[in-house]
N, C-alpha and C positions, 0 to 999 in steps of 0.2 A: 477345438474347431480347426478345420483345416483351412489353407489361406483360400482356396477356392470358393469354400463354404462363406468365408468372411466377405470375399468381394460381391458374392450373389445377395448376401444380406443387406449390405451396404447398398448396392444398386436398388433395392426395394425402397428404401429411404430416398436416395438421391433421385430416383425417377418418380417417385411420387410427389415431390415437393416442388412448388411453383418456381422458386429461385434458387437453383443448386448449380454447381459446378465441379467439374473433375479436371479442369485445366491444370496444368503442371505449375505454373507459376503461382497461381491462386493457392493451389495446395501448399506449396513453400512458403507462401506469405503466412499463413494460417497455423503453420505447424508448431511455432513455438511463440514465446513471449519474450520480455526485455531481460530476461534472467541471465542469458548466456548459454542456457541448457540447449544442445542440440539433439533432437530425438534421432533414434536409430533408423526411421523410416518417415515416410510422408503418410498424412491421412488419406483415406480413400476419396474425400471429396469434402465440399462445404455447403452447407444449407445457409442462405441468406434470408433471415427473418425480417420482414417487414411490419408485422402487426403480431398481437397476441394470437390470432387464429393460426397464423404460420408456424408458430412456437407448438401450439396444440397439436397441430397435424402431425409435425415433426416428430413429436415425443410417441404421439400414437402409433405411428410408423415404426419408431425404434423400438417400441416395447413389443409390437407385434411380430418383428422379425429379428429381436435380441441384438440390436444393433447398438454398440456403445457410442455415446454422444459426450462431446467436448464443448461445453458452452465457452463462448469467447466473446470479450467486449471489444476494447480499444488495444488489446494486445501488450498493455505496459507493466502487467503483472512481473512479479521479480522472484518467484519462487517456482517457476515452471508447473503453475497451476492451471494454465490454459495450453499446455504442449499437448500434442496430438501425434499417432502414429499410425501406421498400416493397421487397417481394421477397424479404425475408429472414424467417425465424421464429425467434423466441426460445425458447430451451430453458431453463427456469426451474427451477433445483435446489434453490430454497429449501425444498422440502416434504421433502428427503432430510436430515433433521436429526436423525438418531439418534446418539447415542453409543453404539457396539456394544459395547465392552468396554474395560476399564480394567484393566491388570495392575501393581499397586503394587510388584511384586517386580522385575520387568524393566522398571519404570519407562515404560510405554507405552500410549497410547489408541489404539484404533481408531474412526474416527469417519466418519459420511457427509459430504460437501461442503458440505451447508446448515448445518451447527452453527456457532452463533457463536463467534468466539474466546473471549468472556468465559464463555460456557457450558463450555467445555473447561476452562478454569482454575478455574471454581468446582467442577466434577466432581473434578479432580484435586487441589483444596486439600483435599478430604475425606480424602486419604490422604498429606497432607503434602508434596505434589508441586505443580509448576506448568509450564505451557507457555511457554515463553520468548519467541517471537514475540509482541510486545505493541503493534499499532498504536494511536495515539491513539484511533481507532475502534473499539477492542475491544469494546464493547457492542453495536455494530451491523454489524460485518463478519464474513464468514463463512470458514470454513477454506478452502473451495473458492477464493474470490475471493484469500486470501492466498496459496495456493500457486500460482495463476495468475499473480500478479505478484511472487513470491518477496518478499513484504512485510517489512518489518523492523519498527520500532516503537522505544521508549523502552528496551527491555532489549537491544537488538542489540549494543549497544557492548561488553557483556562476554559475552553467551551467543549472539550470531550471529542471522542473519536465518532466514527459514523453510526454506531449503535445508538449514541445520544442525539443524533439528529434525524432517524428514519422513524417515522409515526407509523406507517403502514405499507404493506407490499401486496401486490398481486403476483402470485407465483404458479407457474405452469409444473405440476407434479411430474415425475417420469413415467405415469400412465396417461397423461394427457389432461387430467383434472384441474381445475382452476382453484387454487386455495387464497384466501384473503387472510392476511394476519395484521394484528394491530388495528389502530383505530386513529382517528383524526384529532381526537382530544388529548391533551398533554397527560392526562392521568387514565390509568385504566388497568385494572387487574383480574379481569374476567378470564378463568382459565390459566392454563400453562402458556408461558410468554414464547409462541411460536415465531413471533417476530424477531425477537432476539436470537433465537435458534438459527434462523435462516442468514441472519447477518454475521459473516465470518466463516460460513459453512463451505466456501470455496467451489460453489457449484456443484454439490455433491447431493443435496436433497432436493433441488428444485430450480428452475429457471425463472429468474425475476423479470417479469413484464412490465412492472409499473411500481414507481414507489412515490409515497407521500412524504415529502421532506420538511422537517421543520426549519423555518428561517429565523433568524435573529436581527434586532434592530442594529444599523452600522453604527459602530460608536461614534460618539459625538467628536472625538479628537483621539489622536494616537501620536505617542511620542516614541522617537526611535533611537536607540543608542548603538554604536558599534566600539566594542573595546577589543584591544589587541594585548597578549600577553606573551611573557618570555618563552614560555611553553605551554603543552596542552593540560599538564599536570596544574598549572596556576589557573588556567581558564576552568577546570573542573572545579576546583576549589572556589572560584570567585562563583560559578553556578550555584553550588551548594550554599555558598553565603547569601545568595539571594533567596532561596528557599528559606534558609534559616531566619531571614528578616521577615518572614511571613507575608510576603510579597506573592502575588500570582501574576506573574506577567503573562500577556496574551501570546508573546512569542518569545523564546529562549533558545536560540541554535548555536551550536558549537561547532567549528571546523579547525582541524589541525593544519599545521605547517605544510605538509606535502600536498594536502588538498589544495590550499590558498595557492601554492606554486603552480599547481595545474590550472586552476581558475586565471591566474596571471598570464600563463603562456597562451591560453585561449583567447583572452579578452584585451589584453596588454593593460590590465590593471596592475598596482603595485602593493597589494595587501601584505604579501609576504615581507616585504621591507619593513613594515610597521609591527612585526612581530611573529612568533613561533605559533600562535592560535588566536582565533577570532570568535568573539561572542557577540551574536547579534540579539538584542532585547528590545522588545516593544511591550509599553504599558498603554492601557486605552480607557476610554470613557471619561466622565467629566473629572475626575481625578487623575488623568493620564499624567501630568508633569509633576503633580505632587508625589505619585509613585515613583516617577523616574528619578527625584531627587534622593530617596531612600535608596532606591537601587544603585544609584552612583555612589552613595557612601559605602554600601556593601562590597563593592567591587574594585574601588580606589586602592586598597592595600595590595592588590595583586596586579593590577593592571601596568603596562608600560606604555600605553597611548590609549586615549578614548576620544571618540568623536559623537557629536549629537546631530542627527540630521536637522538641518534648517528650514526644509519645507517637503513637500510630498514627493517631488521629484528625487531629492537626495534620499530621502526613505527608500523609496523604490528601488534605487540603484543600490542599496545596502542589501536588501531583500534579494535582489537579483543575483547577489553574489552568492548566496546560499543556493539558490534554486539551479545555478549553473555548475554545481559541484558535480554531479552526475555527468552530464553532457561533456563536461571538460576532462573527466577522467576517461570517457569513452573515446577521445581523441588518441590516448596513448596505449590502449592495449583492451583486451576483454576485459569486462568488468563483471564480477560476481557481487552483488550488494546484498551484503548480510543484514541481520535484523534481530539484534539481542535486546533484551532489556535487563536493568538490574536496579535495585533500591538506589534511590538518587544520591545518597550519601556514600555510594560505592563508585562514582565517576571516576575519581582520581584512580581508584584501585583497577578499574577495569581497564582504563588507558594503559596503565603500567602492564598489566597481563597482556593485552594485545601488541604491545610493543616486543614483550618476551616471544608470543606466538610468532611474529614475523621472524625473528632472530632464529629459532629452532626450526622453522619449515622453510626458510629463505622466500617465503613469499612476501611480496609488496602489499601493505594494507595501509590504505588511506581512512581517515575517519570523519565522519560528521555525526551529530547528535541532537536529539530533540531533549536538550538538556533538562527542562523543566520537568520531565516525566521519566528519565531515565531511559529512554529509548536510543540506542545506538545503532548506527549503520558503518560497521566497519566494512570498506570495500576493498576486495581483492581485485588486483590487476595483474593478468597475466599477457603475455605474448598472444598475438591472434590466432597462432598455431597450437597453443597450448590448451589443455582443457581445464575447466573449471569444477568437473564433476568426478575427476580423478586425480591420482598423486598428490603433489603437496598442497593443491588448492583445496581438496576436498579434506587433507589432514587438518588444515588449518581451519576449516569451516566447523569441525567436528571439536578442535580445541576450544575455539569461540564459545561453543555452545557449553562445554564443560566448564568454562570459566564463568559463564554468567550463571551456570547452576551454583557453582561454590559460593558465588557471592549473593545467592538467593535471589536469582533473577530467572529469566525464561528464554526459550528457544526462539520465539518471534514475538514481537510486539505489534507488527502491523500487516507484514507482508504475507503471512499466512505459511503453512506447511509445504503444501504443493508437492512436488516430487523431491525437490532437493533436501529437505529436511526431514524425510520420513525415517531415516536410520536412527535418529536420536530421540523419536517422538516417545518410547516407551519410557526412555529415561527420565522425562519430565512428566508424563501423565500416571505411570504405574500401570498395572494389570487391571485392576477392577475398572478404573476411569476410562481406560482405553476399550475394555470390552462392553461397557454400558454405551460409548458412543458409537461403536460399530453395531451394535443393536439398533439404536436409534436410526442409524443408517439405514439398516435392512427393513426398517418399518415403513421408510418413504421409498425404498428402491428395492424390492426383494430380488429383482434380477441384477443388481449391480451394473446397470446400463450408463448410469450418469456420472461422467468423470471419473471413471475407473482408474485406481491406482494413486489418486491424491488424497491430500490430506491426511484423514485416518486410516 
């Protein structure tokens, strides 16, 4: 397709939509996400959806004129899954941000995709409930984006990732038809599980316009521990000891020494002076403090310093330490936030492997991890004028994946494939799985207009 043809087909969608813009600043704003990926050009324009009808109209026009559409939520994705270039139109869902209904008896919430994760929890909290998937970016990430990537977060060790907390969806298909998946009951096995298929599909099968979320009772009490260790290896061994003790903490987060230094520099704290690695652990429920006692016994042989939160404010400050990891690193350079998963008993081995990759490539790697489920976020930090998609940074990313693969792990635990990880997809999935998944994608989107070039 020639560039002039692309512009003319995009114009049909942009001119036919009630809320659209071709403003240069707006195109630049929606061209990429938080991954650090820089697209080669800007999208032709952006359509702002304010209702499901807007999405239906946009997809019907896109299908009729063969216009590639890139769905976008809050733009906090970390795999370039919402990046867009010339010839494509961004479908921005951030204005669809209503909490439609909360049912405190059935413990569910019905929301639009642009609602922020933290807003759902604030509304649920008024009823003594909470929404379990809790990314570190909870204050800025949207439910639609969480669904697109099957996001996890700090509480997923005990309560599961997004897929375990989404009961039903309304989805606009590429041809404008509306599909309803799932149900409002906890159980239900009628037909294939299209609800689960949509979650984690990275905007390649349909556009979510409404989600029914499962809420849970807020724990009656929570016990919080911060432990410091001589090095990341000792912290990893402590995390494994917690799992071996048959505990299921609601939060178990690990940060290495360099990341602690970045947080200290950004916020004036003194975590690094207490140790070379940090483990944040929470237990909850009626037995929270009984479980905390068992947890403390498990980690004491490895720890150099342990603190117990004395009140909610103290606990919130410790949790904030973990949440501030990425923003703190963004102050010192361009950050590529990676996302590998390994068996939990391989945490020590994966940290050793990451140190080796850093030495070989010369790339600085900072580490945080959801230690209770083996999901690590090695973060590559380069200068602002350096690329994260070429050269040493890309070499380090590839080596991280091969490291995870050797240890029985995965390319991505919760951020998705997007654009950044497609080079290594076949190595994990294999030919048969990859072809079946591409066939499924063609069933939903035979013209290939929805988020082209992403995920599979």
